[in-house]
LUMDRENDO-831190 format. One record per residue (C-alpha): x, y, z. Coordinates in steps of 0.05 Angstrom, whole numbers. Last residue first. Layout:
N
+--------+--------+--------+
:     xx :     yy :     zz :
+--------+--------+--------+
:      X :      Y :      Z :
...
+--------+--------+--------+
***
This chain:
521
+--------+--------+--------+
:     xx :     yy :     zz :
+--------+--------+--------+
:   1731 :  -3491 :   3439 :
:   1701 :  -3517 :   3504 :
:   1639 :  -3560 :   3512 :
:   1641 :  -3583 :   3440 :
:   1590 :  -3550 :   3395 :
:   1533 :  -3583 :   3356 :
:   1506 :  -3533 :   3305 :
:   1439 :  -3547 :   3272 :
:   1398 :  -3550 :   3207 :
:   1451 :  -3532 :   3156 :
:   1507 :  -3565 :   3196 :
:   1564 :  -3539 :   3240 :
:   1598 :  -3597 :   3276 :
:   1597 :  -3649 :   3330 :
:   1581 :  -3719 :   3304 :
:   1514 :  -3737 :   3334 :
:   1504 :  -3802 :   3372 :
:   1439 :  -3834 :   3346 :
:   1471 :  -3901 :   3330 :
:   1538 :  -3911 :   3364 :
:   1599 :  -3887 :   3327 :
:   1620 :  -3885 :   3254 :
:   1690 :  -3858 :   3237 :
:   1722 :  -3800 :   3201 :
:   1694 :  -3742 :   3241 :
:   1699 :  -3781 :   3307 :
:   1775 :  -3787 :   3299 :
:   1781 :  -3713 :   3282 :
:   1736 :  -3697 :   3342 :
:   1782 :  -3736 :   3388 :
:   1836 :  -3684 :   3379 :
:   1823 :  -3636 :   3322 :
:   1763 :  -3635 :   3275 :
:   1693 :  -3606 :   3270 :
:   1642 :  -3641 :   3225 :
:   1604 :  -3603 :   3171 :
:   1609 :  -3532 :   3144 :
:   1657 :  -3479 :   3167 :
:   1669 :  -3404 :   3158 :
:   1597 :  -3388 :   3139 :
:   1570 :  -3387 :   3209 :
:   1618 :  -3417 :   3260 :
:   1685 :  -3451 :   3252 :
:   1724 :  -3513 :   3271 :
:   1782 :  -3537 :   3313 :
:   1793 :  -3582 :   3373 :
:   1858 :  -3583 :   3413 :
:   1882 :  -3653 :   3430 :
:   1940 :  -3653 :   3379 :
:   1953 :  -3584 :   3353 :
:   1919 :  -3516 :   3351 :
:   1886 :  -3476 :   3295 :
:   1909 :  -3411 :   3326 :
:   1885 :  -3360 :   3376 :
:   1919 :  -3293 :   3389 :
:   1922 :  -3264 :   3459 :
:   1890 :  -3211 :   3503 :
:   1828 :  -3256 :   3508 :
:   1828 :  -3305 :   3450 :
:   1764 :  -3325 :   3416 :
:   1756 :  -3393 :   3383 :
:   1698 :  -3417 :   3340 :
:   1680 :  -3346 :   3321 :
:   1614 :  -3311 :   3320 :
:   1632 :  -3260 :   3373 :
:   1580 :  -3248 :   3427 :
:   1612 :  -3295 :   3478 :
:   1678 :  -3257 :   3470 :
:   1643 :  -3195 :   3497 :
:   1634 :  -3227 :   3565 :
:   1706 :  -3251 :   3564 :
:   1731 :  -3181 :   3546 :
:   1688 :  -3147 :   3599 :
:   1715 :  -3194 :   3652 :
:   1786 :  -3183 :   3626 :
:   1781 :  -3107 :   3636 :
:   1849 :  -3086 :   3610 :
:   1822 :  -3103 :   3542 :
:   1842 :  -3142 :   3480 :
:   1790 :  -3186 :   3446 :
:   1810 :  -3240 :   3396 :
:   1780 :  -3278 :   3338 :
:   1787 :  -3346 :   3306 :
:   1752 :  -3389 :   3254 :
:   1701 :  -3338 :   3232 :
:   1627 :  -3330 :   3222 :
:   1580 :  -3281 :   3188 :
:   1636 :  -3241 :   3155 :
:   1623 :  -3176 :   3192 :
:   1622 :  -3205 :   3262 :
:   1680 :  -3163 :   3287 :
:   1645 :  -3100 :   3261 :
:   1581 :  -3116 :   3298 :
:   1617 :  -3132 :   3363 :
:   1657 :  -3067 :   3360 :
:   1595 :  -3027 :   3343 :
:   1559 :  -3055 :   3404 :
:   1619 :  -3036 :   3446 :
:   1610 :  -2964 :   3425 :
:   1655 :  -2913 :   3392 :
:   1686 :  -2953 :   3335 :
:   1746 :  -2947 :   3289 :
:   1758 :  -3000 :   3235 :
:   1829 :  -3019 :   3216 :
:   1842 :  -3061 :   3154 :
:   1905 :  -3101 :   3145 :
:   1936 :  -3124 :   3079 :
:   1992 :  -3176 :   3081 :
:   1958 :  -3234 :   3045 :
:   1896 :  -3277 :   3046 :
:   1852 :  -3216 :   3031 :
:   1795 :  -3240 :   3076 :
:   1732 :  -3207 :   3048 :
:   1674 :  -3165 :   3074 :
:   1707 :  -3096 :   3076 :
:   1757 :  -3116 :   3023 :
:   1704 :  -3110 :   2969 :
:   1695 :  -3036 :   2986 :
:   1623 :  -3013 :   2988 :
:   1625 :  -3018 :   3064 :
:   1678 :  -2964 :   3069 :
:   1747 :  -2978 :   3099 :
:   1760 :  -2922 :   3147 :
:   1832 :  -2944 :   3159 :
:   1880 :  -2981 :   3113 :
:   1943 :  -3022 :   3122 :
:   1998 :  -3048 :   3077 :
:   2051 :  -3101 :   3087 :
:   2098 :  -3115 :   3028 :
:   2079 :  -3162 :   2972 :
:   2126 :  -3209 :   2935 :
:   2106 :  -3255 :   2878 :
:   2131 :  -3209 :   2822 :
:   2200 :  -3203 :   2854 :
:   2239 :  -3236 :   2797 :
:   2313 :  -3226 :   2812 :
:   2350 :  -3167 :   2784 :
:   2401 :  -3164 :   2840 :
:   2385 :  -3219 :   2890 :
:   2338 :  -3198 :   2945 :
:   2343 :  -3178 :   3019 :
:   2391 :  -3120 :   3003 :
:   2337 :  -3087 :   2961 :
:   2294 :  -3073 :   3023 :
:   2224 :  -3068 :   2994 :
:   2178 :  -3013 :   3021 :
:   2117 :  -3022 :   3066 :
:   2054 :  -2980 :   3058 :
:   2020 :  -2956 :   3122 :
:   1962 :  -2910 :   3139 :
:   1921 :  -2914 :   3074 :
:   1853 :  -2881 :   3079 :
:   1792 :  -2917 :   3050 :
:   1746 :  -2878 :   3003 :
:   1719 :  -2925 :   2949 :
:   1780 :  -2915 :   2904 :
:   1827 :  -2931 :   2961 :
:   1791 :  -2997 :   2976 :
:   1790 :  -3014 :   2902 :
:   1865 :  -3002 :   2897 :
:   1878 :  -3047 :   2957 :
:   1834 :  -3103 :   2930 :
:   1867 :  -3099 :   2861 :
:   1937 :  -3098 :   2891 :
:   1920 :  -3160 :   2932 :
:   1893 :  -3193 :   2869 :
:   1957 :  -3177 :   2831 :
:   1999 :  -3204 :   2887 :
:   1958 :  -3268 :   2886 :
:   1968 :  -3275 :   2811 :
:   2043 :  -3268 :   2821 :
:   2046 :  -3329 :   2865 :
:   2041 :  -3357 :   2936 :
:   2062 :  -3296 :   2974 :
:   2136 :  -3284 :   2976 :
:   2180 :  -3286 :   3038 :
:   2159 :  -3277 :   3110 :
:   2181 :  -3246 :   3176 :
:   2252 :  -3263 :   3158 :
:   2307 :  -3296 :   3199 :
:   2357 :  -3311 :   3144 :
:   2387 :  -3380 :   3132 :
:   2450 :  -3392 :   3173 :
:   2516 :  -3373 :   3142 :
:   2565 :  -3423 :   3113 :
:   2560 :  -3401 :   3041 :
:   2567 :  -3328 :   3057 :
:   2519 :  -3268 :   3055 :
:   2456 :  -3311 :   3056 :
:   2394 :  -3318 :   3012 :
:   2342 :  -3373 :   3011 :
:   2285 :  -3334 :   3045 :
:   2281 :  -3280 :   2991 :
:   2253 :  -3219 :   3026 :
:   2210 :  -3188 :   3079 :
:   2239 :  -3164 :   3145 :
:   2189 :  -3135 :   3194 :
:   2213 :  -3073 :   3230 :
:   2161 :  -3026 :   3200 :
:   2105 :  -3073 :   3221 :
:   2118 :  -3066 :   3296 :
:   2132 :  -2991 :   3295 :
:   2071 :  -2976 :   3252 :
:   2025 :  -3019 :   3294 :
:   2047 :  -2990 :   3361 :
:   2042 :  -2918 :   3337 :
:   1975 :  -2931 :   3304 :
:   1947 :  -2966 :   3365 :
:   1969 :  -2909 :   3411 :
:   1936 :  -2857 :   3365 :
:   1874 :  -2902 :   3355 :
:   1858 :  -2911 :   3428 :
:   1803 :  -2858 :   3429 :
:   1769 :  -2892 :   3371 :
:   1762 :  -2960 :   3403 :
:   1794 :  -3007 :   3353 :
:   1768 :  -3062 :   3308 :
:   1829 :  -3093 :   3275 :
:   1817 :  -3136 :   3213 :
:   1868 :  -3182 :   3182 :
:   1881 :  -3233 :   3237 :
:   1909 :  -3297 :   3205 :
:   1875 :  -3362 :   3224 :
:   1864 :  -3389 :   3154 :
:   1936 :  -3371 :   3139 :
:   1969 :  -3331 :   3084 :
:   1981 :  -3274 :   3133 :
:   2050 :  -3262 :   3103 :
:   2075 :  -3330 :   3126 :
:   2075 :  -3307 :   3199 :
:   2050 :  -3235 :   3201 :
:   2009 :  -3246 :   3264 :
:   2073 :  -3258 :   3304 :
:   2092 :  -3185 :   3293 :
:   2024 :  -3159 :   3313 :
:   2023 :  -3204 :   3374 :
:   2090 :  -3177 :   3398 :
:   2065 :  -3105 :   3387 :
:   2002 :  -3122 :   3427 :
:   2043 :  -3142 :   3487 :
:   2082 :  -3077 :   3483 :
:   2017 :  -3039 :   3477 :
:   1988 :  -3062 :   3544 :
:   1939 :  -3004 :   3551 :
:   1868 :  -3026 :   3531 :
:   1798 :  -2999 :   3540 :
:   1775 :  -3034 :   3477 :
:   1813 :  -3071 :   3422 :
:   1779 :  -3122 :   3377 :
:   1818 :  -3170 :   3333 :
:   1780 :  -3198 :   3274 :
:   1785 :  -3261 :   3232 :
:   1748 :  -3246 :   3167 :
:   1727 :  -3314 :   3143 :
:   1754 :  -3369 :   3099 :
:   1729 :  -3439 :   3093 :
:   1740 :  -3507 :   3125 :
:   1692 :  -3559 :   3097 :
:   1688 :  -3624 :   3136 :
:   1643 :  -3676 :   3105 :
:   1606 :  -3742 :   3118 :
:   1569 :  -3766 :   3057 :
:   1493 :  -3775 :   3063 :
:   1478 :  -3743 :   2996 :
:   1429 :  -3689 :   2971 :
:   1466 :  -3631 :   3004 :
:   1534 :  -3656 :   2980 :
:   1534 :  -3617 :   2914 :
:   1508 :  -3554 :   2950 :
:   1564 :  -3560 :   3002 :
:   1615 :  -3568 :   2945 :
:   1590 :  -3504 :   2912 :
:   1592 :  -3469 :   2979 :
:   1663 :  -3494 :   2990 :
:   1687 :  -3468 :   2923 :
:   1660 :  -3398 :   2937 :
:   1681 :  -3399 :   3010 :
:   1755 :  -3411 :   2997 :
:   1795 :  -3472 :   3016 :
:   1803 :  -3533 :   3061 :
:   1762 :  -3594 :   3044 :
:   1755 :  -3662 :   3078 :
:   1705 :  -3706 :   3042 :
:   1676 :  -3771 :   3067 :
:   1648 :  -3835 :   3036 :
:   1673 :  -3826 :   2965 :
:   1655 :  -3887 :   2922 :
:   1591 :  -3852 :   2900 :
:   1632 :  -3800 :   2861 :
:   1611 :  -3730 :   2880 :
:   1672 :  -3699 :   2913 :
:   1736 :  -3729 :   2886 :
:   1709 :  -3754 :   2819 :
:   1662 :  -3697 :   2803 :
:   1713 :  -3647 :   2828 :
:   1771 :  -3671 :   2785 :
:   1759 :  -3625 :   2726 :
:   1741 :  -3563 :   2765 :
:   1797 :  -3575 :   2815 :
:   1850 :  -3580 :   2760 :
:   1894 :  -3641 :   2768 :
:   1942 :  -3678 :   2812 :
:   1932 :  -3745 :   2847 :
:   1955 :  -3778 :   2911 :
:   1929 :  -3845 :   2936 :
:   1940 :  -3875 :   3005 :
:   1926 :  -3945 :   3030 :
:   1983 :  -3949 :   3082 :
:   2036 :  -4003 :   3073 :
:   2097 :  -3968 :   3100 :
:   2121 :  -3958 :   3028 :
:   2057 :  -3918 :   3016 :
:   2075 :  -3870 :   3071 :
:   2144 :  -3860 :   3041 :
:   2116 :  -3846 :   2972 :
:   2063 :  -3801 :   3003 :
:   2118 :  -3757 :   3035 :
:   2159 :  -3751 :   2971 :
:   2097 :  -3735 :   2930 :
:   2074 :  -3685 :   2982 :
:   2142 :  -3649 :   2979 :
:   2137 :  -3646 :   2903 :
:   2063 :  -3627 :   2900 :
:   2067 :  -3569 :   2949 :
:   2044 :  -3512 :   2906 :
:   1987 :  -3474 :   2873 :
:   1955 :  -3537 :   2843 :
:   1944 :  -3566 :   2913 :
:   1956 :  -3641 :   2909 :
:   1892 :  -3681 :   2911 :
:   1884 :  -3733 :   2965 :
:   1855 :  -3804 :   2968 :
:   1850 :  -3844 :   3032 :
:   1831 :  -3914 :   3055 :
:   1800 :  -3912 :   3124 :
:   1817 :  -3952 :   3186 :
:   1825 :  -3897 :   3239 :
:   1900 :  -3896 :   3227 :
:   1885 :  -3882 :   3154 :
:   1845 :  -3819 :   3172 :
:   1900 :  -3799 :   3221 :
:   1954 :  -3804 :   3168 :
:   1912 :  -3767 :   3117 :
:   1896 :  -3710 :   3165 :
:   1970 :  -3699 :   3181 :
:   1987 :  -3700 :   3107 :
:   1935 :  -3646 :   3092 :
:   1939 :  -3598 :   3152 :
:   2009 :  -3601 :   3181 :
:   2039 :  -3623 :   3114 :
:   2007 :  -3584 :   3057 :
:   1998 :  -3522 :   3099 :
:   1989 :  -3462 :   3052 :
:   1970 :  -3500 :   2988 :
:   1895 :  -3509 :   3001 :
:   1865 :  -3577 :   3014 :
:   1823 :  -3628 :   2978 :
:   1820 :  -3694 :   3015 :
:   1776 :  -3754 :   2999 :
:   1761 :  -3807 :   3053 :
:   1744 :  -3877 :   3031 :
:   1710 :  -3924 :   3080 :
:   1675 :  -3895 :   3142 :
:   1718 :  -3930 :   3193 :
:   1688 :  -3962 :   3256 :
:   1682 :  -3936 :   3328 :
:   1691 :  -3988 :   3383 :
:   1743 :  -3947 :   3421 :
:   1773 :  -3896 :   3374 :
:   1793 :  -3841 :   3422 :
:   1819 :  -3884 :   3479 :
:   1858 :  -3929 :   3432 :
:   1885 :  -3872 :   3388 :
:   1930 :  -3840 :   3441 :
:   2001 :  -3858 :   3420 :
:   1985 :  -3862 :   3346 :
:   1947 :  -3797 :   3352 :
:   2005 :  -3762 :   3385 :
:   2051 :  -3789 :   3331 :
:   2006 :  -3757 :   3279 :
:   2019 :  -3690 :   3312 :
:   2093 :  -3704 :   3314 :
:   2096 :  -3718 :   3240 :
:   2050 :  -3663 :   3216 :
:   2077 :  -3612 :   3265 :
:   2148 :  -3626 :   3241 :
:   2126 :  -3619 :   3168 :
:   2097 :  -3550 :   3178 :
:   2149 :  -3527 :   3229 :
:   2206 :  -3542 :   3181 :
:   2173 :  -3500 :   3127 :
:   2159 :  -3444 :   3176 :
:   2231 :  -3440 :   3200 :
:   2258 :  -3447 :   3129 :
:   2217 :  -3388 :   3106 :
:   2157 :  -3408 :   3065 :
:   2152 :  -3391 :   2992 :
:   2104 :  -3446 :   2970 :
:   2147 :  -3493 :   2928 :
:   2216 :  -3466 :   2940 :
:   2211 :  -3459 :   3015 :
:   2169 :  -3522 :   3020 :
:   2227 :  -3561 :   2990 :
:   2270 :  -3539 :   3048 :
:   2221 :  -3565 :   3100 :
:   2214 :  -3630 :   3061 :
:   2290 :  -3641 :   3062 :
:   2296 :  -3625 :   3136 :
:   2238 :  -3672 :   3154 :
:   2266 :  -3729 :   3113 :
:   2295 :  -3771 :   3170 :
:   2227 :  -3765 :   3205 :
:   2185 :  -3790 :   3147 :
:   2206 :  -3863 :   3148 :
:   2193 :  -3869 :   3223 :
:   2126 :  -3835 :   3214 :
:   2107 :  -3887 :   3161 :
:   2129 :  -3943 :   3207 :
:   2085 :  -3915 :   3262 :
:   2027 :  -3915 :   3213 :
:   2043 :  -3988 :   3198 :
:   2044 :  -4007 :   3271 :
:   1978 :  -3971 :   3284 :
:   1946 :  -4009 :   3226 :
:   1973 :  -4074 :   3254 :
:   1946 :  -4059 :   3324 :
:   1877 :  -4042 :   3296 :
:   1874 :  -4109 :   3261 :
:   1867 :  -4109 :   3186 :
:   1795 :  -4114 :   3162 :
:   1790 :  -4039 :   3153 :
:   1849 :  -4042 :   3105 :
:   1817 :  -4098 :   3064 :
:   1751 :  -4059 :   3061 :
:   1781 :  -3992 :   3041 :
:   1829 :  -4014 :   2986 :
:   1774 :  -4021 :   2934 :
:   1755 :  -3949 :   2948 :
:   1825 :  -3927 :   2928 :
:   1818 :  -3965 :   2862 :
:   1751 :  -3932 :   2848 :
:   1778 :  -3863 :   2864 :
:   1841 :  -3872 :   2821 :
:   1800 :  -3896 :   2762 :
:   1754 :  -3837 :   2771 :
:   1815 :  -3791 :   2770 :
:   1838 :  -3822 :   2704 :
:   1770 :  -3807 :   2673 :
:   1769 :  -3736 :   2700 :
:   1835 :  -3715 :   2670 :
:   1901 :  -3718 :   2707 :
:   1953 :  -3662 :   2714 :
:   2024 :  -3686 :   2728 :
:   2048 :  -3619 :   2756 :
:   2112 :  -3598 :   2721 :
:   2180 :  -3582 :   2750 :
:   2213 :  -3530 :   2794 :
:   2218 :  -3473 :   2743 :
:   2252 :  -3416 :   2780 :
:   2207 :  -3354 :   2785 :
:   2246 :  -3323 :   2842 :
:   2214 :  -3344 :   2908 :
:   2144 :  -3359 :   2880 :
:   2173 :  -3422 :   2849 :
:   2148 :  -3440 :   2779 :
:   2106 :  -3499 :   2758 :
:   2099 :  -3523 :   2686 :
:   2038 :  -3565 :   2672 :
:   2049 :  -3637 :   2651 :
:   1986 :  -3670 :   2621 :
:   1981 :  -3736 :   2658 :
:   2046 :  -3768 :   2682 :
:   2005 :  -3831 :   2698 :
:   2041 :  -3879 :   2745 :
:   2066 :  -3888 :   2816 :
:   2036 :  -3950 :   2849 :
:   1976 :  -3975 :   2888 :
:   1921 :  -3960 :   2839 :
:   1942 :  -3888 :   2840 :
:   2003 :  -3847 :   2859 :
:   2013 :  -3794 :   2805 :
:   2078 :  -3783 :   2768 :
:   2130 :  -3728 :   2762 :
:   2178 :  -3718 :   2704 :
:   2251 :  -3738 :   2708 :
:   2258 :  -3770 :   2639 :
:   2251 :  -3841 :   2666 :
:   2187 :  -3817 :   2701 :
:   2192 :  -3797 :   2774 :
:   2155 :  -3814 :   2839 :
:   2190 :  -3882 :   2844 :
:   2258 :  -3850 :   2855 :
:   2239 :  -3833 :   2927 :
:   2302 :  -3819 :   2969 :
:   2352 :  -3811 :   2912 :
:   2306 :  -3771 :   2867 :
:   2287 :  -3727 :   2926 :
:   2361 :  -3715 :   2942 :
:   2374 :  -3694 :   2870 :
:   2315 :  -3646 :   2875 :
:   2345 :  -3615 :   2938 :
:   2413 :  -3604 :   2903 :
:   2380 :  -3573 :   2842 :
:   2340 :  -3528 :   2888 :
:   2398 :  -3498 :   2925 :
:   2378 :  -3500 :   2999 :
:   2442 :  -3519 :   3035 :
:   2484 :  -3481 :   2984 :
:   2452 :  -3416 :   3008 :
:   2430 :  -3373 :   2950 :
:   2478 :  -3314 :   2947 :
:   2477 :  -3243 :   2974 :
:   2505 :  -3185 :   2936 :
:   2574 :  -3157 :   2955 :
:   2570 :  -3084 :   2977 :
:   2581 :  -3100 :   3050 :
:   2644 :  -3140 :   3033 :
:   2671 :  -3081 :   2992 :
:   2669 :  -3039 :   3055 :
:   2620 :  -2983 :   3068 :
:   2647 :  -2918 :   3096 :
+--------+--------+--------+
***
């Protein structure tokens, strides 16, 4: 018999109530707000320009968090020109002084790690654990560069002004981290806030970084309207982009007639191949881990290519692993003093993304795919009557036909496709379906076979009996084929990507006319 306590609905934990978090932001960085509480852009060295405010709602429950201060193209050009004017004075400062200022920025950021991690829950739907990890990796990763920059930089010189356009899923460990390293290398930096989320936490972080004396600019606006300023403007010396293939291809075309340095990280179908394999417990752990952030990661594995005779064991392992994943509102607890819930993931980024996932799934079924798993919501993990329109449960399909859009596309959400094969040649072909990927993996009891097969996979990193990730600190990162354009990053390659070296020395990367790979990826 259930007790009355068990029937009580959950509550939003007092430690993550949004009004409390916003009050803390106003106390820590009052300069990012207008007198009325609206948000500003950081340009020309100070916070100004509220732009055209556009309401922003949290994916968690539809709560209005504030309004993006959307700039027009003319204002963005002003910001670019002013940011470029900061490049030469910053480059002229001694290397030791730049390092001291970046260290000061990190020292200002560390006390706010908890606050930023909690803001990321509301802004982009991360669990607390993932939100904390995002900002912690940004700070500690940048610290590694501060501690090791001398050997990587040497006599290399800065490029000038680096522009950053990044997706919403990792605003700290990808975007902020890159900005800090770019500035450490002597560049001035301009970044656009992702329109789908992260502008509040980024504003707080950039305010602290600016206080430390770094030449950083942060602007908000529609990508289409700001593209000419942030990509094509002659003041831009380098572009760092993270996003979808369609936008990246357009950017690559725009840069084809220029000599700008660029790093364009795009999507690809990251595949996991399984052949002559028996360690199903290990695979179950990898399947669970692979659902971090609802597979809204550039390194998420969304395609499993399985030897046909192993499908019964794979299906049993997959179903059991995914069935036990908890998906719900990441802010809810039973009692005010409880720890935040340990969920697999919360919402996807917004309602529009759920609708697109539903569309891709329906199209796959219509074209002949067979559903093998459809998750169901657990009502106890939500508030009664709360907006769930941004939540999507795990789903999986087998026998996905080639005429399905999902066959060639990364869903960027919790939909898996399973392809059955009978020959190793088929496995390789199906894993290479997107003409390039960031990561891949091969699982086999025969490790020699797995390593030999890994060399045939068009992926920058291939794990053998394990997942691969973007990596931190000294680990390099990039992509092959259509998953990446331009210079590779990570470790010393990130430093080389945003600096000039000796004449004739190539910057490693994937270019239209050649690919220059590091010795080990």
